mmCIF file of the N, C-alpha and C atoms, coordinates in Angstrom:
data_MODEL
# 
_entry.id   MODEL 
# 
loop_
_atom_site.group_PDB 
_atom_site.id 
_atom_site.type_symbol 
_atom_site.label_atom_id 
_atom_site.label_alt_id 
_atom_site.label_comp_id 
_atom_site.label_asym_id 
_atom_site.label_entity_id 
_atom_site.label_seq_id 
_atom_site.pdbx_PDB_ins_code 
_atom_site.Cartn_x 
_atom_site.Cartn_y 
_atom_site.Cartn_z 
_atom_site.occupancy 
_atom_site.B_iso_or_equiv 
_atom_site.pdbx_formal_charge 
_atom_site.auth_seq_id 
_atom_site.auth_comp_id 
_atom_site.auth_asym_id 
_atom_site.auth_atom_id 
_atom_site.pdbx_PDB_model_num 
ATOM 1   N N  . UNK A 1 1  ? 161.319 17.787 88.061 1.00 0.00 ? 1  UNK A N  1 
ATOM 2   C CA . UNK A 1 1  ? 162.663 18.320 88.130 1.00 0.00 ? 1  UNK A CA 1 
ATOM 3   C C  . UNK A 1 1  ? 163.241 18.410 86.726 1.00 0.00 ? 1  UNK A C  1 
ATOM 4   N N  . UNK A 1 2  ? 163.686 19.574 86.374 1.00 0.00 ? 2  UNK A N  1 
ATOM 5   C CA . UNK A 1 2  ? 164.227 19.824 85.042 1.00 0.00 ? 2  UNK A CA 1 
ATOM 6   C C  . UNK A 1 2  ? 165.733 19.530 85.030 1.00 0.00 ? 2  UNK A C  1 
ATOM 7   N N  . UNK A 1 3  ? 166.177 18.846 83.986 1.00 0.00 ? 3  UNK A N  1 
ATOM 8   C CA . UNK A 1 3  ? 167.608 18.584 83.837 1.00 0.00 ? 3  UNK A CA 1 
ATOM 9   C C  . UNK A 1 3  ? 168.268 19.863 83.347 1.00 0.00 ? 3  UNK A C  1 
ATOM 10  N N  . UNK A 1 4  ? 169.304 20.279 84.058 1.00 0.00 ? 4  UNK A N  1 
ATOM 11  C CA . UNK A 1 4  ? 169.968 21.521 83.706 1.00 0.00 ? 4  UNK A CA 1 
ATOM 12  C C  . UNK A 1 4  ? 170.806 21.343 82.448 1.00 0.00 ? 4  UNK A C  1 
ATOM 13  N N  . UNK A 1 5  ? 170.914 22.424 81.716 1.00 0.00 ? 5  UNK A N  1 
ATOM 14  C CA . UNK A 1 5  ? 171.682 22.423 80.474 1.00 0.00 ? 5  UNK A CA 1 
ATOM 15  C C  . UNK A 1 5  ? 173.149 22.108 80.734 1.00 0.00 ? 5  UNK A C  1 
ATOM 16  N N  . UNK A 1 6  ? 173.667 22.558 81.895 1.00 0.00 ? 6  UNK A N  1 
ATOM 17  C CA . UNK A 1 6  ? 175.070 22.324 82.223 1.00 0.00 ? 6  UNK A CA 1 
ATOM 18  C C  . UNK A 1 6  ? 175.361 20.847 82.497 1.00 0.00 ? 6  UNK A C  1 
ATOM 19  N N  . UNK A 1 7  ? 174.336 20.063 82.707 1.00 0.00 ? 7  UNK A N  1 
ATOM 20  C CA . UNK A 1 7  ? 174.500 18.628 82.902 1.00 0.00 ? 7  UNK A CA 1 
ATOM 21  C C  . UNK A 1 7  ? 174.177 17.860 81.624 1.00 0.00 ? 7  UNK A C  1 
ATOM 22  N N  . UNK A 1 8  ? 173.139 18.267 80.934 1.00 0.00 ? 8  UNK A N  1 
ATOM 23  C CA . UNK A 1 8  ? 172.678 17.544 79.759 1.00 0.00 ? 8  UNK A CA 1 
ATOM 24  C C  . UNK A 1 8  ? 173.674 17.592 78.603 1.00 0.00 ? 8  UNK A C  1 
ATOM 25  N N  . UNK A 1 9  ? 174.153 18.771 78.264 1.00 0.00 ? 9  UNK A N  1 
ATOM 26  C CA . UNK A 1 9  ? 175.049 18.908 77.114 1.00 0.00 ? 9  UNK A CA 1 
ATOM 27  C C  . UNK A 1 9  ? 176.354 18.140 77.335 1.00 0.00 ? 9  UNK A C  1 
ATOM 28  N N  . UNK A 1 10 ? 177.045 18.293 78.477 1.00 0.00 ? 10 UNK A N  1 
ATOM 29  C CA . UNK A 1 10 ? 178.252 17.486 78.673 1.00 0.00 ? 10 UNK A CA 1 
ATOM 30  C C  . UNK A 1 10 ? 177.974 15.979 78.689 1.00 0.00 ? 10 UNK A C  1 
ATOM 31  N N  . UNK A 1 11 ? 176.832 15.572 79.214 1.00 0.00 ? 11 UNK A N  1 
ATOM 32  C CA . UNK A 1 11 ? 176.499 14.145 79.217 1.00 0.00 ? 11 UNK A CA 1 
ATOM 33  C C  . UNK A 1 11 ? 176.338 13.624 77.796 1.00 0.00 ? 11 UNK A C  1 
ATOM 34  N N  . UNK A 1 12 ? 175.662 14.389 76.953 1.00 0.00 ? 12 UNK A N  1 
ATOM 35  C CA . UNK A 1 12 ? 175.513 13.981 75.552 1.00 0.00 ? 12 UNK A CA 1 
ATOM 36  C C  . UNK A 1 12 ? 176.867 13.945 74.843 1.00 0.00 ? 12 UNK A C  1 
ATOM 37  N N  . UNK A 1 13 ? 177.720 14.903 75.153 1.00 0.00 ? 13 UNK A N  1 
ATOM 38  C CA . UNK A 1 13 ? 179.053 14.919 74.554 1.00 0.00 ? 13 UNK A CA 1 
ATOM 39  C C  . UNK A 1 13 ? 179.899 13.737 75.034 1.00 0.00 ? 13 UNK A C  1 
ATOM 40  N N  . UNK A 1 14 ? 179.702 13.295 76.274 1.00 0.00 ? 14 UNK A N  1 
ATOM 41  C CA . UNK A 1 14 ? 180.414 12.111 76.762 1.00 0.00 ? 14 UNK A CA 1 
ATOM 42  C C  . UNK A 1 14 ? 179.961 10.850 76.038 1.00 0.00 ? 14 UNK A C  1 
ATOM 43  N N  . UNK A 1 15 ? 178.668 10.751 75.772 1.00 0.00 ? 15 UNK A N  1 
ATOM 44  C CA . UNK A 1 15 ? 178.155 9.611  75.004 1.00 0.00 ? 15 UNK A CA 1 
ATOM 45  C C  . UNK A 1 15 ? 178.738 9.645  73.593 1.00 0.00 ? 15 UNK A C  1 
ATOM 46  N N  . UNK A 1 16 ? 178.761 10.824 72.993 1.00 0.00 ? 16 UNK A N  1 
ATOM 47  C CA . UNK A 1 16 ? 179.343 10.995 71.654 1.00 0.00 ? 16 UNK A CA 1 
ATOM 48  C C  . UNK A 1 16 ? 180.824 10.612 71.662 1.00 0.00 ? 16 UNK A C  1 
ATOM 49  N N  . UNK A 1 17 ? 181.552 11.023 72.702 1.00 0.00 ? 17 UNK A N  1 
ATOM 50  C CA . UNK A 1 17 ? 182.966 10.670 72.818 1.00 0.00 ? 17 UNK A CA 1 
ATOM 51  C C  . UNK A 1 17 ? 183.142 9.156  72.920 1.00 0.00 ? 17 UNK A C  1 
ATOM 52  N N  . UNK A 1 18 ? 182.262 8.499  73.650 1.00 0.00 ? 18 UNK A N  1 
ATOM 53  C CA . UNK A 1 18 ? 182.320 7.037  73.747 1.00 0.00 ? 18 UNK A CA 1 
ATOM 54  C C  . UNK A 1 18 ? 182.147 6.369  72.406 1.00 0.00 ? 18 UNK A C  1 
ATOM 55  N N  . UNK A 1 19 ? 181.191 6.846  71.636 1.00 0.00 ? 19 UNK A N  1 
ATOM 56  C CA . UNK A 1 19 ? 180.960 6.287  70.295 1.00 0.00 ? 19 UNK A CA 1 
ATOM 57  C C  . UNK A 1 19 ? 182.160 6.550  69.390 1.00 0.00 ? 19 UNK A C  1 
ATOM 58  N N  . UNK A 1 20 ? 182.682 7.767  69.442 1.00 0.00 ? 20 UNK A N  1 
ATOM 59  C CA . UNK A 1 20 ? 183.831 8.099  68.597 1.00 0.00 ? 20 UNK A CA 1 
ATOM 60  C C  . UNK A 1 20 ? 185.081 7.328  69.026 1.00 0.00 ? 20 UNK A C  1 
ATOM 61  N N  . UNK A 1 21 ? 185.221 7.054  70.315 1.00 0.00 ? 21 UNK A N  1 
ATOM 62  C CA . UNK A 1 21 ? 186.348 6.245  70.786 1.00 0.00 ? 21 UNK A CA 1 
ATOM 63  C C  . UNK A 1 21 ? 186.239 4.821  70.259 1.00 0.00 ? 21 UNK A C  1 
ATOM 64  N N  . UNK A 1 22 ? 185.029 4.299  70.228 1.00 0.00 ? 22 UNK A N  1 
ATOM 65  C CA . UNK A 1 22 ? 184.814 2.959  69.687 1.00 0.00 ? 22 UNK A CA 1 
ATOM 66  C C  . UNK A 1 22 ? 185.130 2.918  68.194 1.00 0.00 ? 22 UNK A C  1 
ATOM 67  N N  . UNK A 1 23 ? 184.693 3.935  67.478 1.00 0.00 ? 23 UNK A N  1 
ATOM 68  C CA . UNK A 1 23 ? 184.964 3.996  66.042 1.00 0.00 ? 23 UNK A CA 1 
ATOM 69  C C  . UNK A 1 23 ? 186.460 4.160  65.781 1.00 0.00 ? 23 UNK A C  1 
ATOM 70  N N  . UNK A 1 24 ? 187.155 4.897  66.640 1.00 0.00 ? 24 UNK A N  1 
ATOM 71  C CA . UNK A 1 24 ? 188.581 5.129  66.458 1.00 0.00 ? 24 UNK A CA 1 
ATOM 72  C C  . UNK A 1 24 ? 189.469 4.056  67.048 1.00 0.00 ? 24 UNK A C  1 
ATOM 73  N N  . UNK A 1 25 ? 188.885 2.980  67.580 1.00 0.00 ? 25 UNK A N  1 
ATOM 74  C CA . UNK A 1 25 ? 189.673 1.926  68.209 1.00 0.00 ? 25 UNK A CA 1 
ATOM 75  C C  . UNK A 1 25 ? 190.704 1.290  67.279 1.00 0.00 ? 25 UNK A C  1 
ATOM 76  N N  . UNK A 1 26 ? 190.437 1.137  65.983 1.00 0.00 ? 26 UNK A N  1 
ATOM 77  C CA . UNK A 1 26 ? 191.485 0.605  65.101 1.00 0.00 ? 26 UNK A CA 1 
ATOM 78  C C  . UNK A 1 26 ? 192.767 1.453  65.123 1.00 0.00 ? 26 UNK A C  1 
ATOM 79  N N  . UNK A 1 27 ? 192.632 2.738  65.376 1.00 0.00 ? 27 UNK A N  1 
ATOM 80  C CA . UNK A 1 27 ? 193.801 3.605  65.493 1.00 0.00 ? 27 UNK A CA 1 
ATOM 81  C C  . UNK A 1 27 ? 194.647 3.174  66.700 1.00 0.00 ? 27 UNK A C  1 
ATOM 82  N N  . UNK A 1 28 ? 193.985 2.805  67.776 1.00 0.00 ? 28 UNK A N  1 
ATOM 83  C CA . UNK A 1 28 ? 194.666 2.303  68.971 1.00 0.00 ? 28 UNK A CA 1 
ATOM 84  C C  . UNK A 1 28 ? 195.361 0.976  68.681 1.00 0.00 ? 28 UNK A C  1 
ATOM 85  N N  . UNK A 1 29 ? 194.682 0.101  67.961 1.00 0.00 ? 29 UNK A N  1 
ATOM 86  C CA . UNK A 1 29 ? 195.254 -1.208 67.638 1.00 0.00 ? 29 UNK A CA 1 
ATOM 87  C C  . UNK A 1 29 ? 196.464 -1.104 66.720 1.00 0.00 ? 29 UNK A C  1 
ATOM 88  N N  . UNK A 1 30 ? 196.532 -0.042 65.932 1.00 0.00 ? 30 UNK A N  1 
ATOM 89  C CA . UNK A 1 30 ? 197.670 0.145  65.039 1.00 0.00 ? 30 UNK A CA 1 
ATOM 90  C C  . UNK A 1 30 ? 198.892 0.671  65.792 1.00 0.00 ? 30 UNK A C  1 
ATOM 91  N N  . UNK A 1 31 ? 198.737 0.999  67.067 1.00 0.00 ? 31 UNK A N  1 
ATOM 92  C CA . UNK A 1 31 ? 199.866 1.436  67.870 1.00 0.00 ? 31 UNK A CA 1 
ATOM 93  C C  . UNK A 1 31 ? 199.952 2.934  68.066 1.00 0.00 ? 31 UNK A C  1 
ATOM 94  N N  . UNK A 1 32 ? 198.952 3.673  67.639 1.00 0.00 ? 32 UNK A N  1 
ATOM 95  C CA . UNK A 1 32 ? 198.937 5.128  67.815 1.00 0.00 ? 32 UNK A CA 1 
ATOM 96  C C  . UNK A 1 32 ? 198.321 5.478  69.166 1.00 0.00 ? 32 UNK A C  1 
ATOM 97  N N  . UNK A 1 33 ? 199.003 5.054  70.237 1.00 0.00 ? 33 UNK A N  1 
ATOM 98  C CA . UNK A 1 33 ? 198.463 5.233  71.590 1.00 0.00 ? 33 UNK A CA 1 
ATOM 99  C C  . UNK A 1 33 ? 198.377 6.696  71.980 1.00 0.00 ? 33 UNK A C  1 
ATOM 100 N N  . UNK A 1 34 ? 199.439 7.441  71.709 1.00 0.00 ? 34 UNK A N  1 
ATOM 101 C CA . UNK A 1 34 ? 199.460 8.850  72.099 1.00 0.00 ? 34 UNK A CA 1 
ATOM 102 C C  . UNK A 1 34 ? 198.354 9.623  71.382 1.00 0.00 ? 34 UNK A C  1 
ATOM 103 N N  . UNK A 1 35 ? 198.161 9.361  70.113 1.00 0.00 ? 35 UNK A N  1 
ATOM 104 C CA . UNK A 1 35 ? 197.113 10.037 69.340 1.00 0.00 ? 35 UNK A CA 1 
ATOM 105 C C  . UNK A 1 35 ? 195.730 9.678  69.895 1.00 0.00 ? 35 UNK A C  1 
ATOM 106 N N  . UNK A 1 36 ? 195.497 8.392  70.102 1.00 0.00 ? 36 UNK A N  1 
ATOM 107 C CA . UNK A 1 36 ? 194.189 7.921  70.555 1.00 0.00 ? 36 UNK A CA 1 
ATOM 108 C C  . UNK A 1 36 ? 193.836 8.509  71.927 1.00 0.00 ? 36 UNK A C  1 
ATOM 109 N N  . UNK A 1 37 ? 194.747 8.344  72.892 1.00 0.00 ? 37 UNK A N  1 
ATOM 110 C CA . UNK A 1 37 ? 194.464 8.830  74.239 1.00 0.00 ? 37 UNK A CA 1 
ATOM 111 C C  . UNK A 1 37 ? 194.597 10.348 74.331 1.00 0.00 ? 37 UNK A C  1 
ATOM 112 N N  . UNK A 1 38 ? 195.400 10.940 73.471 1.00 0.00 ? 38 UNK A N  1 
ATOM 113 C CA . UNK A 1 38 ? 195.520 12.392 73.447 1.00 0.00 ? 38 UNK A CA 1 
ATOM 114 C C  . UNK A 1 38 ? 194.221 13.057 73.034 1.00 0.00 ? 38 UNK A C  1 
ATOM 115 N N  . UNK A 1 39 ? 193.607 12.522 71.994 1.00 0.00 ? 39 UNK A N  1 
ATOM 116 C CA . UNK A 1 39 ? 192.328 13.066 71.528 1.00 0.00 ? 39 UNK A CA 1 
ATOM 117 C C  . UNK A 1 39 ? 191.260 12.892 72.603 1.00 0.00 ? 39 UNK A C  1 
ATOM 118 N N  . UNK A 1 40 ? 191.221 11.728 73.231 1.00 0.00 ? 40 UNK A N  1 
ATOM 119 C CA . UNK A 1 40 ? 190.240 11.485 74.288 1.00 0.00 ? 40 UNK A CA 1 
ATOM 120 C C  . UNK A 1 40 ? 190.487 12.431 75.462 1.00 0.00 ? 40 UNK A C  1 
ATOM 121 N N  . UNK A 1 41 ? 191.741 12.590 75.856 1.00 0.00 ? 41 UNK A N  1 
ATOM 122 C CA . UNK A 1 41 ? 192.072 13.456 76.987 1.00 0.00 ? 41 UNK A CA 1 
ATOM 123 C C  . UNK A 1 41 ? 191.718 14.909 76.738 1.00 0.00 ? 41 UNK A C  1 
ATOM 124 N N  . UNK A 1 42 ? 192.064 15.412 75.562 1.00 0.00 ? 42 UNK A N  1 
ATOM 125 C CA . UNK A 1 42 ? 191.754 16.811 75.233 1.00 0.00 ? 42 UNK A CA 1 
ATOM 126 C C  . UNK A 1 42 ? 190.243 17.012 75.184 1.00 0.00 ? 42 UNK A C  1 
ATOM 127 N N  . UNK A 1 43 ? 189.537 16.045 74.629 1.00 0.00 ? 43 UNK A N  1 
ATOM 128 C CA . UNK A 1 43 ? 188.079 16.148 74.553 1.00 0.00 ? 43 UNK A CA 1 
ATOM 129 C C  . UNK A 1 43 ? 187.457 16.149 75.949 1.00 0.00 ? 43 UNK A C  1 
ATOM 130 N N  . UNK A 1 44 ? 187.938 15.286 76.835 1.00 0.00 ? 44 UNK A N  1 
ATOM 131 C CA . UNK A 1 44 ? 187.431 15.273 78.208 1.00 0.00 ? 44 UNK A CA 1 
ATOM 132 C C  . UNK A 1 44 ? 187.704 16.594 78.913 1.00 0.00 ? 44 UNK A C  1 
ATOM 133 N N  . UNK A 1 45 ? 188.881 17.152 78.687 1.00 0.00 ? 45 UNK A N  1 
ATOM 134 C CA . UNK A 1 45 ? 189.210 18.447 79.278 1.00 0.00 ? 45 UNK A CA 1 
ATOM 135 C C  . UNK A 1 45 ? 188.252 19.528 78.781 1.00 0.00 ? 45 UNK A C  1 
ATOM 136 N N  . UNK A 1 46 ? 187.985 19.543 77.485 1.00 0.00 ? 46 UNK A N  1 
ATOM 137 C CA . UNK A 1 46 ? 187.072 20.541 76.921 1.00 0.00 ? 46 UNK A CA 1 
ATOM 138 C C  . UNK A 1 46 ? 185.648 20.363 77.441 1.00 0.00 ? 46 UNK A C  1 
ATOM 139 N N  . UNK A 1 47 ? 185.218 19.124 77.602 1.00 0.00 ? 47 UNK A N  1 
ATOM 140 C CA . UNK A 1 47 ? 183.882 18.873 78.138 1.00 0.00 ? 47 UNK A CA 1 
ATOM 141 C C  . UNK A 1 47 ? 183.795 19.373 79.580 1.00 0.00 ? 47 UNK A C  1 
ATOM 142 N N  . UNK A 1 48 ? 184.840 19.156 80.368 1.00 0.00 ? 48 UNK A N  1 
ATOM 143 C CA . UNK A 1 48 ? 184.854 19.632 81.760 1.00 0.00 ? 48 UNK A CA 1 
ATOM 144 C C  . UNK A 1 48 ? 184.816 21.159 81.812 1.00 0.00 ? 48 UNK A C  1 
ATOM 145 N N  . UNK A 1 49 ? 185.590 21.815 80.964 1.00 0.00 ? 49 UNK A N  1 
ATOM 146 C CA . UNK A 1 49 ? 185.596 23.283 80.927 1.00 0.00 ? 49 UNK A CA 1 
ATOM 147 C C  . UNK A 1 49 ? 184.220 23.807 80.495 1.00 0.00 ? 49 UNK A C  1 
ATOM 148 N N  . UNK A 1 50 ? 183.624 23.164 79.499 1.00 0.00 ? 50 UNK A N  1 
ATOM 149 C CA . UNK A 1 50 ? 182.284 23.553 79.057 1.00 0.00 ? 50 UNK A CA 1 
ATOM 150 C C  . UNK A 1 50 ? 181.290 23.428 80.206 1.00 0.00 ? 50 UNK A C  1 
ATOM 151 N N  . UNK A 1 51 ? 181.371 22.338 80.960 1.00 0.00 ? 51 UNK A N  1 
ATOM 152 C CA . UNK A 1 51 ? 180.468 22.145 82.094 1.00 0.00 ? 51 UNK A CA 1 
ATOM 153 C C  . UNK A 1 51 ? 180.612 23.280 83.109 1.00 0.00 ? 51 UNK A C  1 
ATOM 154 N N  . UNK A 1 52 ? 181.860 23.647 83.411 1.00 0.00 ? 52 UNK A N  1 
ATOM 155 C CA . UNK A 1 52 ? 182.083 24.721 84.370 1.00 0.00 ? 52 UNK A CA 1 
ATOM 156 C C  . UNK A 1 52 ? 181.542 26.053 83.871 1.00 0.00 ? 52 UNK A C  1 
ATOM 157 N N  . UNK A 1 53 ? 181.758 26.372 82.601 1.00 0.00 ? 53 UNK A N  1 
ATOM 158 C CA . UNK A 1 53 ? 181.240 27.624 82.056 1.00 0.00 ? 53 UNK A CA 1 
ATOM 159 C C  . UNK A 1 53 ? 179.714 27.642 82.037 1.00 0.00 ? 53 UNK A C  1 
ATOM 160 N N  . UNK A 1 54 ? 179.092 26.519 81.687 1.00 0.00 ? 54 UNK A N  1 
ATOM 161 C CA . UNK A 1 54 ? 177.632 26.472 81.686 1.00 0.00 ? 54 UNK A CA 1 
ATOM 162 C C  . UNK A 1 54 ? 177.075 26.599 83.102 1.00 0.00 ? 54 UNK A C  1 
ATOM 163 N N  . UNK A 1 55 ? 177.752 25.981 84.090 1.00 0.00 ? 55 UNK A N  1 
ATOM 164 C CA . UNK A 1 55 ? 177.326 26.115 85.479 1.00 0.00 ? 55 UNK A CA 1 
ATOM 165 C C  . UNK A 1 55 ? 177.388 27.570 85.925 1.00 0.00 ? 55 UNK A C  1 
ATOM 166 N N  . UNK A 1 56 ? 178.481 28.251 85.584 1.00 0.00 ? 56 UNK A N  1 
ATOM 167 C CA . UNK A 1 56 ? 178.640 29.655 85.950 1.00 0.00 ? 56 UNK A CA 1 
ATOM 168 C C  . UNK A 1 56 ? 177.565 30.499 85.286 1.00 0.00 ? 56 UNK A C  1 
ATOM 169 N N  . UNK A 1 57 ? 177.285 30.220 84.026 1.00 0.00 ? 57 UNK A N  1 
ATOM 170 C CA . UNK A 1 57 ? 176.264 30.968 83.291 1.00 0.00 ? 57 UNK A CA 1 
ATOM 171 C C  . UNK A 1 57 ? 174.892 30.791 83.935 1.00 0.00 ? 57 UNK A C  1 
ATOM 172 N N  . UNK A 1 58 ? 174.579 29.549 84.330 1.00 0.00 ? 58 UNK A N  1 
ATOM 173 C CA . UNK A 1 58 ? 173.291 29.302 84.981 1.00 0.00 ? 58 UNK A CA 1 
ATOM 174 C C  . UNK A 1 58 ? 173.210 30.026 86.328 1.00 0.00 ? 58 UNK A C  1 
ATOM 175 N N  . UNK A 1 59 ? 174.322 30.035 87.075 1.00 0.00 ? 59 UNK A N  1 
ATOM 176 C CA . UNK A 1 59 ? 174.332 30.725 88.367 1.00 0.00 ? 59 UNK A CA 1 
ATOM 177 C C  . UNK A 1 59 ? 174.111 32.219 88.189 1.00 0.00 ? 59 UNK A C  1 
ATOM 178 N N  . UNK A 1 60 ? 174.768 32.827 87.202 1.00 0.00 ? 60 UNK A N  1 
ATOM 179 C CA . UNK A 1 60 ? 174.603 34.256 86.932 1.00 0.00 ? 60 UNK A CA 1 
ATOM 180 C C  . UNK A 1 60 ? 173.175 34.547 86.493 1.00 0.00 ? 60 UNK A C  1 
ATOM 181 N N  . UNK A 1 61 ? 172.620 33.682 85.647 1.00 0.00 ? 61 UNK A N  1 
ATOM 182 C CA . UNK A 1 61 ? 171.240 33.860 85.180 1.00 0.00 ? 61 UNK A CA 1 
ATOM 183 C C  . UNK A 1 61 ? 170.263 33.779 86.355 1.00 0.00 ? 61 UNK A C  1 
ATOM 184 N N  . UNK A 1 62 ? 170.489 32.820 87.245 1.00 0.00 ? 62 UNK A N  1 
ATOM 185 C CA . UNK A 1 62 ? 169.613 32.661 88.411 1.00 0.00 ? 62 UNK A CA 1 
ATOM 186 C C  . UNK A 1 62 ? 169.705 33.884 89.325 1.00 0.00 ? 62 UNK A C  1 
ATOM 187 N N  . UNK A 1 63 ? 170.909 34.420 89.521 1.00 0.00 ? 63 UNK A N  1 
ATOM 188 C CA . UNK A 1 63 ? 171.071 35.612 90.357 1.00 0.00 ? 63 UNK A CA 1 
ATOM 189 C C  . UNK A 1 63 ? 170.372 36.809 89.746 1.00 0.00 ? 63 UNK A C  1 
ATOM 190 N N  . UNK A 1 64 ? 170.460 36.965 88.438 1.00 0.00 ? 64 UNK A N  1 
ATOM 191 C CA . UNK A 1 64 ? 169.784 38.084 87.779 1.00 0.00 ? 64 UNK A CA 1 
ATOM 192 C C  . UNK A 1 64 ? 168.269 37.955 87.903 1.00 0.00 ? 64 UNK A C  1 
ATOM 193 N N  . UNK A 1 65 ? 167.751 36.731 87.801 1.00 0.00 ? 65 UNK A N  1 
ATOM 194 C CA . UNK A 1 65 ? 166.314 36.526 87.935 1.00 0.00 ? 65 UNK A CA 1 
ATOM 195 C C  . UNK A 1 65 ? 165.866 36.854 89.366 1.00 0.00 ? 65 UNK A C  1 
ATOM 196 N N  . UNK A 1 66 ? 166.680 36.479 90.354 1.00 0.00 ? 66 UNK A N  1 
ATOM 197 C CA . UNK A 1 66 ? 166.330 36.776 91.742 1.00 0.00 ? 66 UNK A CA 1 
ATOM 198 C C  . UNK A 1 66 ? 166.374 38.275 92.007 1.00 0.00 ? 66 UNK A C  1 
ATOM 199 N N  . UNK A 1 67 ? 167.328 38.983 91.422 1.00 0.00 ? 67 UNK A N  1 
ATOM 200 C CA . UNK A 1 67 ? 167.448 40.430 91.623 1.00 0.00 ? 67 UNK A CA 1 
ATOM 201 C C  . UNK A 1 67 ? 166.279 41.175 90.981 1.00 0.00 ? 67 UNK A C  1 
ATOM 202 N N  . UNK A 1 68 ? 165.788 40.671 89.867 1.00 0.00 ? 68 UNK A N  1 
ATOM 203 C CA . UNK A 1 68 ? 164.639 41.305 89.204 1.00 0.00 ? 68 UNK A CA 1 
ATOM 204 C C  . UNK A 1 68 ? 163.375 41.104 89.993 1.00 0.00 ? 68 UNK A C  1 
ATOM 205 N N  . UNK A 1 69 ? 163.297 39.996 90.713 1.00 0.00 ? 69 UNK A N  1 
ATOM 206 C CA . UNK A 1 69 ? 162.088 39.686 91.489 1.00 0.00 ? 69 UNK A CA 1 
ATOM 207 C C  . UNK A 1 69 ? 161.970 40.510 92.738 1.00 0.00 ? 69 UNK A C  1 
ATOM 208 N N  . UNK A 1 70 ? 163.058 41.085 93.193 1.00 0.00 ? 70 UNK A N  1 
ATOM 209 C CA . UNK A 1 70 ? 163.036 41.843 94.453 1.00 0.00 ? 70 UNK A CA 1 
ATOM 210 C C  . UNK A 1 70 ? 162.496 43.237 94.253 1.00 0.00 ? 70 UNK A C  1 
# 
């Protein structure tokens, strides 16, 4: 079973976000809560949108491959 690109790339970006959140934790400790959680929230939103676009792209690609086979 092959891992789909629409799953792999967002998963890697989530791991990257976790590492960057850990590195940016001193910003949270300094009291910049809105900045810290704002960056995390926007990044999560972008990762979700990327996942949806990649899923749609894979679905369109699969439909085109099926149409060519007929």
